[in-house]
C-alpha atoms as a printed R data frame, in Angstrom:
    type eleno elety resid chain resno       x       y       z
1   ATOM     1    CA   MET     A     1 -12.056 -49.796   2.171
2   ATOM     2    CA   HIS     A     2 -12.106 -46.433   3.873
3   ATOM     3    CA   GLY     A     3 -15.389 -44.898   4.970
4   ATOM     4    CA   LEU     A     4 -17.389 -43.066   2.338
5   ATOM     5    CA   SER     A     5 -17.169 -39.797   4.256
6   ATOM     6    CA   SER     A     6 -13.365 -39.849   4.113
7   ATOM     7    CA   ILE     A     7 -13.250 -40.850   0.472
8   ATOM     8    CA   MET     A     8 -15.782 -38.263  -0.712
9   ATOM     9    CA   LYS     A     9 -13.740 -35.466   0.859
10  ATOM    10    CA   PHE     A    10 -11.110 -36.249  -1.744
11  ATOM    11    CA   ILE     A    11 -13.418 -37.042  -4.653
12  ATOM    12    CA   PHE     A    12 -12.328 -34.025  -6.663
13  ATOM    13    CA   PHE     A    13  -8.661 -34.840  -6.063
14  ATOM    14    CA   PHE     A    14  -9.193 -38.357  -7.360
15  ATOM    15    CA   ILE     A    15 -11.036 -37.079 -10.399
16  ATOM    16    CA   CYS     A    16  -8.147 -34.794 -11.323
17  ATOM    17    CA   ALA     A    17  -5.352 -37.119 -10.260
18  ATOM    18    CA   PRO     A    18  -3.144 -38.484 -13.059
19  ATOM    19    CA   PHE     A    19  -3.521 -42.115 -14.140
20  ATOM    20    CA   VAL     A    20  -1.104 -44.524 -12.469
21  ATOM    21    CA   TYR     A    21  -0.247 -47.842 -14.126
22  ATOM    22    CA   SER     A    22  -0.887 -50.773 -11.815
23  ATOM    23    CA   GLU     A    23  -1.666 -54.474 -11.959
24  ATOM    24    CA   LEU     A    24  -4.601 -53.881  -9.590
25  ATOM    25    CA   HIS     A    25  -7.307 -52.051 -11.544
26  ATOM    26    CA   THR     A    26 -10.328 -50.277 -10.083
27  ATOM    27    CA   ILE     A    27 -13.544 -48.865 -11.507
28  ATOM    28    CA   THR     A    28 -15.580 -46.583  -9.261
29  ATOM    29    CA   THR     A    29 -18.845 -44.707  -9.771
30  ATOM    30    CA   PHE     A    30 -19.860 -41.754  -7.590
31  ATOM    31    CA   TYR     A    31 -23.465 -40.528  -7.374
32  ATOM    32    CA   THR     A    32 -24.263 -37.258  -5.616
33  ATOM    33    CA   GLU     A    33 -27.764 -35.912  -4.981
34  ATOM    34    CA   ILE     A    34 -28.161 -32.434  -3.448
35  ATOM    35    CA   ASN     A    35 -31.508 -31.326  -2.072
36  ATOM    36    CA   GLY     A    36 -32.497 -27.773  -1.178
37  ATOM    37    CA   GLN     A    37 -29.516 -26.000  -2.763
38  ATOM    38    CA   THR     A    38 -30.214 -22.726  -4.560
39  ATOM    39    CA   ASN     A    39 -26.849 -21.905  -6.170
40  ATOM    40    CA   ALA     A    40 -27.112 -21.621  -9.937
41  ATOM    41    CA   GLY     A    41 -24.880 -23.951 -11.865
42  ATOM    42    CA   ILE     A    42 -24.771 -26.666  -9.182
43  ATOM    43    CA   PRO     A    43 -26.730 -29.682 -10.436
44  ATOM    44    CA   GLU     A    44 -29.067 -31.543  -8.106
45  ATOM    45    CA   PHE     A    45 -27.684 -34.857  -9.353
46  ATOM    46    CA   SER     A    46 -24.272 -35.753 -10.760
47  ATOM    47    CA   SER     A    47 -22.471 -38.945 -11.644
48  ATOM    48    CA   VAL     A    48 -18.750 -39.550 -12.166
49  ATOM    49    CA   THR     A    49 -17.000 -42.783 -13.144
50  ATOM    50    CA   THR     A    50 -13.260 -43.270 -12.704
51  ATOM    51    CA   LEU     A    51 -10.977 -45.985 -14.048
52  ATOM    52    CA   ASP     A    52  -7.791 -46.488 -12.049
53  ATOM    53    CA   GLY     A    53  -8.362 -43.092 -10.450
54  ATOM    54    CA   ARG     A    54  -8.906 -41.191 -13.693
55  ATOM    55    CA   GLN     A    55 -12.286 -39.791 -14.710
56  ATOM    56    CA   ILE     A    56 -13.792 -41.463 -17.770
57  ATOM    57    CA   ASP     A    57 -17.337 -40.048 -17.866
58  ATOM    58    CA   TYR     A    58 -19.627 -37.436 -16.335
59  ATOM    59    CA   TYR     A    59 -23.409 -36.944 -16.139
60  ATOM    60    CA   ASP     A    60 -25.558 -34.397 -14.341
61  ATOM    61    CA   SER     A    61 -29.204 -33.377 -14.106
62  ATOM    62    CA   GLU     A    62 -28.681 -30.098 -15.945
63  ATOM    63    CA   MET     A    63 -26.931 -31.453 -19.049
64  ATOM    64    CA   LYS     A    64 -28.955 -34.693 -18.969
65  ATOM    65    CA   LYS     A    65 -26.416 -36.525 -21.078
66  ATOM    66    CA   LEU     A    66 -23.360 -38.656 -20.454
67  ATOM    67    CA   ILE     A    67 -20.111 -36.925 -21.372
68  ATOM    68    CA   PRO     A    68 -16.903 -38.879 -22.164
69  ATOM    69    CA   ARG     A    69 -13.802 -37.649 -20.330
70  ATOM    70    CA   GLN     A    70 -11.331 -39.779 -22.318
71  ATOM    71    CA   ASP     A    71 -10.987 -39.943 -26.086
72  ATOM    72    CA   TRP     A    72 -11.290 -43.729 -26.079
73  ATOM    73    CA   MET     A    73 -14.649 -43.453 -24.286
74  ATOM    74    CA   LYS     A    74 -16.103 -41.789 -27.385
75  ATOM    75    CA   GLU     A    75 -15.862 -45.127 -29.195
76  ATOM    76    CA   PHE     A    76 -17.773 -46.810 -26.376
77  ATOM    77    CA   MET     A    77 -20.434 -44.123 -26.451
78  ATOM    78    CA   SER     A    78 -21.067 -44.769 -30.120
79  ATOM    79    CA   GLY     A    79 -21.955 -48.403 -29.381
80  ATOM    80    CA   ASP     A    80 -25.143 -50.140 -28.249
81  ATOM    81    CA   ARG     A    81 -24.068 -50.497 -24.611
82  ATOM    82    CA   PHE     A    82 -23.892 -46.718 -24.236
83  ATOM    83    CA   LYS     A    83 -27.702 -46.467 -24.228
84  ATOM    84    CA   GLU     A    84 -27.900 -48.885 -21.309
85  ATOM    85    CA   TYR     A    85 -25.121 -47.022 -19.520
86  ATOM    86    CA   THR     A    86 -26.980 -43.699 -19.893
87  ATOM    87    CA   GLU     A    87 -30.355 -45.083 -18.861
88  ATOM    88    CA   ILE     A    88 -28.838 -46.261 -15.571
89  ATOM    89    CA   ARG     A    89 -27.915 -42.655 -14.738
90  ATOM    90    CA   GLU     A    90 -31.393 -41.432 -15.619
91  ATOM    91    CA   ARG     A    91 -33.039 -44.042 -13.383
92  ATOM    92    CA   VAL     A    92 -30.665 -43.336 -10.497
93  ATOM    93    CA   GLN     A    93 -31.402 -39.616 -10.780
94  ATOM    94    CA   GLN     A    94 -35.125 -40.237 -10.282
95  ATOM    95    CA   THR     A    95 -34.606 -42.766  -7.478
96  ATOM    96    CA   ASN     A    96 -32.160 -40.598  -5.541
97  ATOM    97    CA   LYS     A    97 -34.557 -37.658  -5.614
98  ATOM    98    CA   ILE     A    98 -37.028 -39.835  -3.713
99  ATOM    99    CA   ASN     A    99 -34.365 -41.337  -1.434
100 ATOM   100    CA   ILE     A   100 -33.089 -38.013  -0.169
101 ATOM   101    CA   THR     A   101 -36.643 -37.003   0.770
102 ATOM   102    CA   VAL     A   102 -37.033 -40.243   2.744
103 ATOM   103    CA   LEU     A   103 -33.691 -39.659   4.460
104 ATOM   104    CA   MET     A   104 -34.712 -36.174   5.559
105 ATOM   105    CA   GLN     A   105 -37.773 -37.736   7.217
106 ATOM   106    CA   GLN     A   106 -35.662 -40.422   8.906
107 ATOM   107    CA   PHE     A   107 -33.315 -37.740  10.265
108 ATOM   108    CA   SER     A   108 -36.288 -35.516  11.304
109 ATOM   109    CA   GLN     A   109 -35.276 -32.731   8.925
110 ATOM   110    CA   THR     A   110 -37.774 -30.436   7.241
111 ATOM   111    CA   HIS     A   111 -35.511 -27.997   5.405
112 ATOM   112    CA   GLY     A   112 -31.907 -27.123   4.630
113 ATOM   113    CA   VAL     A   113 -29.330 -28.338   2.110
114 ATOM   114    CA   HIS     A   114 -28.663 -32.078   2.306
115 ATOM   115    CA   THR     A   115 -26.460 -34.460   0.328
116 ATOM   116    CA   TYR     A   116 -26.976 -38.135  -0.475
117 ATOM   117    CA   GLN     A   117 -24.049 -40.007  -1.995
118 ATOM   118    CA   ARG     A   118 -23.217 -43.469  -3.215
119 ATOM   119    CA   MET     A   119 -19.821 -44.885  -4.177
120 ATOM   120    CA   TYR     A   120 -19.651 -48.345  -5.715
121 ATOM   121    CA   GLY     A   121 -17.441 -50.400  -7.993
122 ATOM   122    CA   CYS     A   122 -14.873 -53.162  -7.938
123 ATOM   123    CA   GLU     A   123 -11.170 -53.890  -8.185
124 ATOM   124    CA   TRP     A   124  -9.495 -56.632 -10.175
125 ATOM   125    CA   ASP     A   125  -5.929 -57.929 -10.332
126 ATOM   126    CA   ASP     A   126  -5.063 -58.850 -13.912
127 ATOM   127    CA   GLU     A   127  -2.315 -61.240 -12.754
128 ATOM   128    CA   THR     A   128  -3.971 -63.218  -9.964
129 ATOM   129    CA   GLY     A   129  -7.597 -62.803 -11.025
130 ATOM   130    CA   TYR     A   130  -8.494 -61.488  -7.555
131 ATOM   131    CA   SER     A   131 -11.572 -59.260  -7.515
132 ATOM   132    CA   GLN     A   132 -13.622 -57.493  -4.864
133 ATOM   133    CA   GLY     A   133 -16.664 -55.245  -4.967
134 ATOM   134    CA   PHE     A   134 -17.603 -52.314  -2.753
135 ATOM   135    CA   ASP     A   135 -20.803 -50.342  -2.265
136 ATOM   136    CA   GLN     A   136 -21.124 -47.473   0.224
137 ATOM   137    CA   TYR     A   137 -23.700 -44.787   0.928
138 ATOM   138    CA   GLY     A   138 -23.324 -41.485   2.737
139 ATOM   139    CA   TYR     A   139 -25.640 -38.751   3.968
140 ATOM   140    CA   ASP     A   140 -24.504 -35.196   4.669
141 ATOM   141    CA   GLY     A   141 -20.873 -36.264   4.490
142 ATOM   142    CA   GLU     A   142 -21.170 -39.092   7.026
143 ATOM   143    CA   ASP     A   143 -21.211 -42.875   6.576
144 ATOM   144    CA   PHE     A   144 -24.766 -44.180   6.288
145 ATOM   145    CA   ILE     A   145 -24.972 -47.706   4.841
146 ATOM   146    CA   SER     A   146 -22.477 -50.088   3.256
147 ATOM   147    CA   LEU     A   147 -22.756 -53.501   1.659
148 ATOM   148    CA   ASP     A   148 -20.574 -56.287   3.025
149 ATOM   149    CA   VAL     A   149 -20.085 -58.009  -0.316
150 ATOM   150    CA   LYS     A   150 -18.552 -61.173   1.187
151 ATOM   151    CA   GLU     A   151 -21.290 -61.657   3.776
152 ATOM   152    CA   LEU     A   152 -23.917 -60.296   1.369
153 ATOM   153    CA   ARG     A   153 -25.579 -58.065   3.937
154 ATOM   154    CA   TYR     A   154 -25.996 -54.346   4.467
155 ATOM   155    CA   ILE     A   155 -24.701 -52.697   7.627
156 ATOM   156    CA   THR     A   156 -25.227 -49.201   8.995
157 ATOM   157    CA   ALA     A   157 -23.223 -46.861  11.195
158 ATOM   158    CA   VAL     A   158 -26.230 -44.875  12.467
159 ATOM   159    CA   GLN     A   159 -29.588 -45.636  14.060
160 ATOM   160    CA   GLN     A   160 -31.452 -43.926  11.211
161 ATOM   161    CA   GLY     A   161 -30.137 -46.557   8.806
162 ATOM   162    CA   VAL     A   162 -31.548 -49.577  10.638
163 ATOM   163    CA   ILE     A   163 -34.927 -49.469   8.900
164 ATOM   164    CA   THR     A   164 -33.312 -49.382   5.471
165 ATOM   165    CA   THR     A   165 -30.771 -52.138   6.160
166 ATOM   166    CA   GLU     A   166 -33.492 -54.439   7.501
167 ATOM   167    CA   LYS     A   167 -35.579 -53.815   4.393
168 ATOM   168    CA   TRP     A   168 -32.688 -54.405   1.987
169 ATOM   169    CA   ASN     A   169 -31.369 -57.452   3.866
170 ATOM   170    CA   ASN     A   170 -34.783 -59.107   3.678
171 ATOM   171    CA   ASP     A   171 -34.859 -58.748  -0.101
172 ATOM   172    CA   ARG     A   172 -32.910 -61.919  -0.940
173 ATOM   173    CA   GLU     A   173 -33.608 -61.632  -4.662
174 ATOM   174    CA   GLN     A   174 -32.059 -58.176  -4.775
175 ATOM   175    CA   LEU     A   175 -29.069 -59.366  -2.733
176 ATOM   176    CA   GLU     A   176 -28.433 -62.193  -5.189
177 ATOM   177    CA   LEU     A   177 -28.504 -59.702  -8.051
178 ATOM   178    CA   MET     A   178 -25.953 -57.574  -6.201
179 ATOM   179    CA   LYS     A   179 -23.781 -60.646  -5.663
180 ATOM   180    CA   GLN     A   180 -23.841 -61.459  -9.365
181 ATOM   181    CA   TYR     A   181 -23.061 -57.864 -10.259
182 ATOM   182    CA   TYR     A   182 -19.986 -57.563  -8.044
183 ATOM   183    CA   GLN     A   183 -18.685 -61.038  -8.855
184 ATOM   184    CA   HIS     A   184 -19.181 -60.881 -12.601
185 ATOM   185    CA   GLU     A   185 -20.793 -57.874 -14.278
186 ATOM   186    CA   CYS     A   186 -18.752 -55.169 -12.561
187 ATOM   187    CA   VAL     A   187 -15.491 -56.955 -13.354
188 ATOM   188    CA   ASN     A   188 -16.642 -57.464 -16.952
189 ATOM   189    CA   TRP     A   189 -17.298 -53.712 -17.275
190 ATOM   190    CA   LEU     A   190 -13.861 -53.047 -15.823
191 ATOM   191    CA   LYS     A   191 -12.190 -55.418 -18.289
192 ATOM   192    CA   HIS     A   192 -14.149 -53.913 -21.161
193 ATOM   193    CA   PHE     A   193 -12.967 -50.391 -20.389
194 ATOM   194    CA   LEU     A   194  -9.394 -51.584 -19.890
195 ATOM   195    CA   MET     A   195  -9.554 -53.215 -23.320
196 ATOM   196    CA   LEU     A   196 -10.851 -50.021 -24.950
197 ATOM   197    CA   ARG     A   197  -8.090 -48.005 -23.314
198 ATOM   198    CA   LYS     A   198  -5.426 -50.495 -24.352
199 ATOM   199    CA   VAL     A   199  -6.601 -50.592 -27.981
200 ATOM   200    CA   ASP     A   200  -6.547 -46.802 -28.092
201 ATOM   201    CA   LEU     A   201  -3.040 -46.693 -26.626
202 ATOM   202    CA   GLU     A   202  -1.776 -49.316 -29.078
203 ATOM   203    CA   ARG     A   203  -3.248 -47.325 -31.940
204 ATOM   204    CA   ARG     A   204  -1.585 -44.084 -30.850
205 ATOM   205    CA   VAL     A   205   1.788 -45.361 -29.666
206 ATOM   206    CA   PRO     A   206   2.322 -48.879 -31.033
207 ATOM   207    CA   HIS     A   207   6.087 -48.719 -30.530
208 ATOM   208    CA   ILE     A   208   5.851 -49.011 -26.744
209 ATOM   209    CA   TYR     A   209   4.887 -52.677 -27.001
210 ATOM   210    CA   THR     A   210   8.116 -53.493 -28.815
211 ATOM   211    CA   LEU     A   211  10.247 -51.164 -26.710
212 ATOM   212    CA   SER     A   212  12.520 -53.312 -24.543
213 ATOM   213    CA   LEU     A   213  14.370 -50.600 -22.646
214 ATOM   214    CA   SER     A   214  14.472 -46.830 -22.486
215 ATOM   215    CA   ALA     A   215  16.962 -45.146 -20.171
216 ATOM   216    CA   PRO     A   216  15.728 -42.391 -17.852
217 ATOM   217    CA   GLU     A   217  16.563 -38.706 -18.146
218 ATOM   218    CA   VAL     A   218  17.361 -37.320 -14.683
219 ATOM   219    CA   SER     A   219  17.138 -33.596 -13.927
220 ATOM   220    CA   LEU     A   220  17.176 -31.421 -10.812
221 ATOM   221    CA   LEU     A   221  14.490 -28.721 -10.906
222 ATOM   222    CA   GLN     A   222  13.622 -25.800  -8.668
223 ATOM   223    CA   ARG     A   223  11.014 -23.103  -9.167
224 ATOM   224    CA   TYR     A   224  12.588 -20.549  -6.823
225 ATOM   225    CA   PRO     A   225  15.741 -20.514  -4.629
226 ATOM   226    CA   SER     A   226  13.561 -21.099  -1.552
227 ATOM   227    CA   SER     A   227  11.506 -23.913  -3.114
228 ATOM   228    CA   SER     A   228  11.971 -27.645  -2.692
229 ATOM   229    CA   VAL     A   229  14.401 -29.275  -5.095
230 ATOM   230    CA   VAL     A   230  12.791 -31.787  -7.427
231 ATOM   231    CA   CYS     A   231  14.600 -34.794  -8.852
232 ATOM   232    CA   HIS     A   232  12.648 -35.342 -12.056
233 ATOM   233    CA   VAL     A   233  13.085 -38.682 -13.834
234 ATOM   234    CA   THR     A   234  11.396 -39.156 -17.211
235 ATOM   235    CA   GLY     A   235  11.504 -41.094 -20.456
236 ATOM   236    CA   PHE     A   236  12.128 -44.530 -18.900
237 ATOM   237    CA   TYR     A   237  10.625 -47.898 -19.801
238 ATOM   238    CA   PRO     A   238   9.682 -50.290 -18.257
239 ATOM   239    CA   SER     A   239   8.153 -48.600 -15.237
240 ATOM   240    CA   GLY     A   240  10.212 -50.225 -12.455
241 ATOM   241    CA   LEU     A   241  12.476 -47.565 -10.930
242 ATOM   242    CA   THR     A   242  13.751 -46.335  -7.543
243 ATOM   243    CA   ILE     A   243  14.776 -42.803  -6.539
244 ATOM   244    CA   THR     A   244  17.006 -42.263  -3.499
245 ATOM   245    CA   TRP     A   245  18.526 -39.114  -1.997
246 ATOM   246    CA   LEU     A   246  22.046 -39.385  -0.560
247 ATOM   247    CA   LYS     A   247  23.663 -36.979   1.897
248 ATOM   248    CA   ASN     A   248  27.438 -37.258   1.990
249 ATOM   249    CA   GLY     A   249  27.152 -40.777   0.586
250 ATOM   250    CA   GLN     A   250  24.497 -41.981   3.058
251 ATOM   251    CA   ASP     A   251  20.799 -42.619   2.440
252 ATOM   252    CA   HIS     A   252  18.776 -39.532   3.349
253 ATOM   253    CA   ASP     A   253  14.979 -39.695   3.722
254 ATOM   254    CA   GLU     A   254  14.326 -36.675   5.957
255 ATOM   255    CA   ASP     A   255  11.970 -34.103   4.378
256 ATOM   256    CA   VAL     A   256  11.721 -36.221   1.223
257 ATOM   257    CA   ASP     A   257   8.493 -36.948  -0.670
258 ATOM   258    CA   LEU     A   258   8.153 -39.376  -3.565
259 ATOM   259    CA   GLY     A   259   5.718 -38.483  -6.334
260 ATOM   260    CA   GLU     A   260   3.501 -40.972  -8.154
261 ATOM   261    CA   LEU     A   261   4.424 -42.864 -11.290
262 ATOM   262    CA   LEU     A   262   2.959 -41.044 -14.304
263 ATOM   263    CA   PRO     A   263   2.710 -41.993 -17.998
264 ATOM   264    CA   ASN     A   264   4.168 -39.887 -20.813
265 ATOM   265    CA   GLU     A   265   2.406 -39.541 -24.141
266 ATOM   266    CA   ASP     A   266   5.049 -41.656 -25.904
267 ATOM   267    CA   GLY     A   267   4.431 -44.648 -23.607
268 ATOM   268    CA   THR     A   268   7.423 -44.078 -21.315
269 ATOM   269    CA   PHE     A   269   7.074 -43.005 -17.691
270 ATOM   270    CA   GLN     A   270   8.072 -40.203 -15.351
271 ATOM   271    CA   ARG     A   271   8.451 -39.844 -11.588
272 ATOM   272    CA   THR     A   272   9.636 -37.178  -9.178
273 ATOM   273    CA   SER     A   273  11.155 -36.994  -5.707
274 ATOM   274    CA   PHE     A   274  11.036 -33.766  -3.683
275 ATOM   275    CA   ILE     A   275  13.541 -32.767  -1.014
276 ATOM   276    CA   ARG     A   276  12.842 -29.786   1.217
277 ATOM   277    CA   ILE     A   277  16.257 -28.332   1.859
278 ATOM   278    CA   GLY     A   278  17.684 -24.828   1.952
279 ATOM   279    CA   PRO     A   279  20.668 -23.736  -0.180
280 ATOM   280    CA   GLU     A   280  22.717 -23.179   2.992
281 ATOM   281    CA   GLU     A   281  22.588 -26.884   3.814
282 ATOM   282    CA   TRP     A   282  23.160 -28.377   0.355
283 ATOM   283    CA   LYS     A   283  26.075 -26.026  -0.262
284 ATOM   284    CA   LYS     A   284  27.758 -27.305   2.914
285 ATOM   285    CA   ASN     A   285  27.013 -30.974   2.217
286 ATOM   286    CA   GLN     A   286  26.884 -33.155  -0.863
287 ATOM   287    CA   PHE     A   287  23.356 -34.166  -1.800
288 ATOM   288    CA   VAL     A   288  22.847 -36.627  -4.648
289 ATOM   289    CA   CYS     A   289  19.714 -37.897  -6.371
290 ATOM   290    CA   GLU     A   290  20.381 -41.552  -7.215
291 ATOM   291    CA   VAL     A   291  18.149 -43.387  -9.670
292 ATOM   292    CA   GLU     A   292  18.162 -47.168 -10.216
293 ATOM   293    CA   HIS     A   293  16.593 -48.519 -13.430
294 ATOM   294    CA   MET     A   294  17.063 -51.974 -14.927
295 ATOM   295    CA   GLY     A   295  20.323 -52.555 -13.049
296 ATOM   296    CA   THR     A   296  21.863 -49.208 -14.013
297 ATOM   297    CA   THR     A   297  22.484 -46.303 -11.629
298 ATOM   298    CA   TYR     A   298  22.096 -42.638 -12.607
299 ATOM   299    CA   ARG     A   299  23.176 -39.770 -10.336
300 ATOM   300    CA   ARG     A   300  22.746 -36.011 -10.209
301 ATOM   301    CA   ILE     A   301  24.758 -34.013  -7.661
302 ATOM   302    CA   LEU     A   302  22.901 -31.061  -6.177
303 ATOM   303    CA   THR     A   303  24.868 -27.979  -7.289
304 ATOM   304    CA   GLU     A   304  23.948 -24.579  -8.670
305 ATOM   305    CA   ASP     A   305  25.105 -25.599 -12.142
306 ATOM   306    CA   GLU     A   306  23.038 -28.799 -12.085
307 ATOM   307    CA   ILE     A   307  19.749 -27.214 -10.987
308 ATOM   308    CA   LYS     A   308  17.384 -26.028 -13.705
309 ATOM   309    CA   SER     A   309  15.420 -23.064 -12.452
310 ATOM   310    CA   ASN     A   310  12.019 -21.748 -13.438
311 ATOM   311    CA   THR     A   311  13.656 -19.423 -15.983
312 ATOM   312    CA   ASN     A   312  15.120 -22.237 -18.075
313 ATOM   313    CA   VAL     A   313  13.476 -23.585 -21.193
314 ATOM   314    CA   PHE     A   314  12.572 -27.230 -20.624
315 ATOM   315    CA   HIS     A   315  11.446 -30.211 -22.599
316 ATOM   316    CA   SER     A   316   7.644 -30.339 -22.844
317 ATOM   317    CA   ARG     A   317   7.524 -33.225 -20.340
318 ATOM   318    CA   THR     A   318   9.489 -31.137 -17.842
319 ATOM   319    CA   ILE     A   319   7.098 -28.213 -18.260
320 ATOM   320    CA   HIS     A   320   4.221 -30.585 -17.562
321 ATOM   321    CA   VAL     A   321   5.731 -31.892 -14.349
322 ATOM   322    CA   LEU     A   322   6.474 -28.356 -13.094
323 ATOM   323    CA   LEU     A   323   2.799 -27.536 -13.490
324 ATOM   324    CA   CYS     A   324   1.988 -30.641 -11.435
325 ATOM   325    CA   VAL     A   325   4.563 -29.603  -8.825
326 ATOM   326    CA   VAL     A   326   2.759 -26.310  -8.262
327 ATOM   327    CA   GLY     A   327  -0.408 -28.186  -7.315
328 ATOM   328    CA   LEU     A   328   1.422 -30.732  -5.166
329 ATOM   329    CA   PHE     A   329   3.084 -28.020  -3.101
330 ATOM   330    CA   ILE     A   330  -0.346 -27.132  -1.773
331 ATOM   331    CA   PHE     A   331  -0.445 -30.551  -0.073
332 ATOM   332    CA   VAL     A   332   3.267 -31.113   0.649
333 ATOM   333    CA   LEU     A   333   4.319 -27.846   2.307
């Protein structure tokens, strides 16, 4: 696991990132407590839970209620377990308000805006049964304390955390409860949410479970003449697929970025590959986007006639991916 400080820098990216199908599933909860802030509209406490990188619920100290971020979570929130799930957030909110005051004392701080964060959860492989928990704390954007789940002991990266780790490590009863949670309860929660999501997907698009093969649609897209060229592949099932750029018949991976695998609403998948290349170069050489899916090869030669520009009218899935491309360019270029 990466340090909490690195992960929290990208928390908002992970919340907004599209869901990616994978055999290794992860559930993660983020708690954030802010002390001393005066900006209106910024809650003192907030909680976000993600499933496989996609936000499924949200709670903060201003709304004081748990909000579902996926339609299938509404069914969960109508059940008995929802009350327990909400009460946890309420208790954490009260505890963290005390904790951040203690931390300010440990760091010899009397005023200012300070942030206390916790990130915990587990991952589970639905094929092998492998599972692993994680539990990390941060203060003012830096690593503070983390739980070594295998060794069942807390460790700290700073001197100010020694008192707390010694206290927590001496509480063997609490450590055993944490062990049980990460070995069993956390994984059970993860499986429960995966089941709810699957049932919802089967209800909405039942045909995908009988779909044996769907060939990909391959298109070359470009927003502007100076923009990267995007090889957009969509409508394929199952998800296994490779995208390769060829230059004059040879593999070409210079200035190429592969996008993530994304689901379509009809149960098929889409993926993109970006190549940063000027029109002067691709007009002098032959560039080809080659797609391999279920033993079949699909090719699109980079020419002016083949490229669909921003002025074309696209399929709804193509429009969606262009919107994603705009955001990705902020990171890629």
